[in-house]
C-alpha positions in Angstrom: 118.7 101.7 101.0 118.5 98.0 102.0 119.4 95.0 99.8 116.7 92.3 99.4 118.1 88.8 98.7 116.7 85.3 98.8 117.7 81.8 97.8 114.1 81.3 96.6 114.9 83.3 93.4 117.9 83.0 91.0 121.0 84.9 92.1 121.9 88.1 90.2 124.1 87.5 87.1 125.9 90.8 87.4 126.7 93.7 89.7 123.1 94.3 90.9 120.9 93.2 93.7 117.8 91.0 93.4 115.9 93.8 95.0 116.3 97.1 96.9 114.1 98.7 99.5 114.4 102.5 99.4 111.9 104.4 101.6 108.4 103.2 100.8 109.3 101.4 97.6 110.8 98.1 96.7 112.6 97.7 93.3 112.9 94.1 92.0 115.5 93.6 89.3 114.4 91.9 86.2 113.6 88.2 86.8 113.5 85.5 84.2 112.3 81.9 84.0 115.3 80.4 85.9 115.0 77.7 88.5 116.8 79.1 91.6 118.1 75.7 92.7 119.5 74.4 89.5 120.1 77.6 87.6 118.4 76.0 84.5 116.0 77.9 82.3 112.4 76.6 82.9 109.6 76.3 80.4 109.2 75.1 76.9 106.4 77.6 76.3 106.2 81.3 76.9 103.3 80.6 79.3 105.6 78.3 81.4 108.4 80.9 81.2 106.1 83.7 82.3 104.8 81.6 85.3 108.4 80.9 86.5 109.4 84.5 86.0 106.5 85.8 88.1 107.2 83.2 90.8 110.8 84.5 91.0 109.5 88.1 91.2 107.1 86.9 94.0 110.0 85.2 95.8 112.0 88.5 96.0 109.0 90.4 97.2 108.3 87.7 99.8 111.9 88.2 101.1 110.8 91.8 101.8 107.5 90.7 103.4 105.5 91.9 100.4 103.6 90.2 97.6 102.5 90.7 94.0 99.5 92.5 95.4 101.9 95.3 96.4 103.2 95.9 92.9 102.5 99.4 91.6 104.5 99.2 88.4 105.8 96.4 86.2 107.9 96.4 83.1 107.8 93.3 80.8 110.6 92.7 78.4 109.5 90.4 75.5 111.7 88.9 72.8 108.8 88.3 70.5 105.7 90.6 70.6 103.7 87.7 69.1 103.9 86.2 72.6 102.3 89.3 74.2 98.7 87.8 74.5 100.0 84.6 76.0 102.1 86.5 78.5 99.1 88.7 79.4 97.0 85.6 80.1 99.5 84.3 82.7 100.2 87.8 84.0 96.5 88.3 84.7 96.4 85.0 86.8 99.2 86.3 89.1 98.3 90.0 89.4 95.1 91.3 90.9 92.9 94.3 90.4 93.6 97.1 90.5 96.3 96.0 88.2 99.7 97.7 88.4 100.8 100.3 85.8 102.8 98.5 83.2 105.0 98.8 80.2 105.8 96.0 77.7 108.8 96.4 75.4 110.0 94.1 72.7 113.8 93.6 73.0 116.2 92.1 70.6 118.0 90.1 73.2 118.2 89.4 76.9 121.2 88.5 79.0 120.3 84.8 78.8 118.3 82.9 76.2 114.8 83.5 77.5 111.5 84.9 76.0 110.4 87.1 78.9 111.9 89.1 81.8 109.9 91.2 84.3 110.9 93.9 86.7 108.6 95.5 89.3 108.3 98.4 91.7 106.2 97.6 94.8 104.9 99.6 97.7 106.6 98.9 101.0 104.2 101.0 103.1 103.4 99.3 106.4 106.7 97.4 106.6 109.5 98.2 109.0 112.6 99.8 107.5 
């Protein structure tokens, strides 16, 4: 296993890595709408929060020389399922066909006061280990 870390995404807020490369897979820990420089939550709307969240996921993947195009599985944690359609609209702008397999789960709470968190698994095929 190899840790993936970047200053272009928020630091982990617990005993876990931003990402891990294990064989031909990259696992990106749940990312939220947090500005990596200030540590502030970004976005007054769920759309803005989803954009920042996906940009943070993208930054961790970039640190592993991968992109959102390499994502094979995503899990979206949502505090309010009424936001599902708005999250999907933004998600579709960042992801490309064929879209990754995905789960969306409504959660009661997240570690910080945000409306969305996304974790992904990406292919690392073709990268050096």
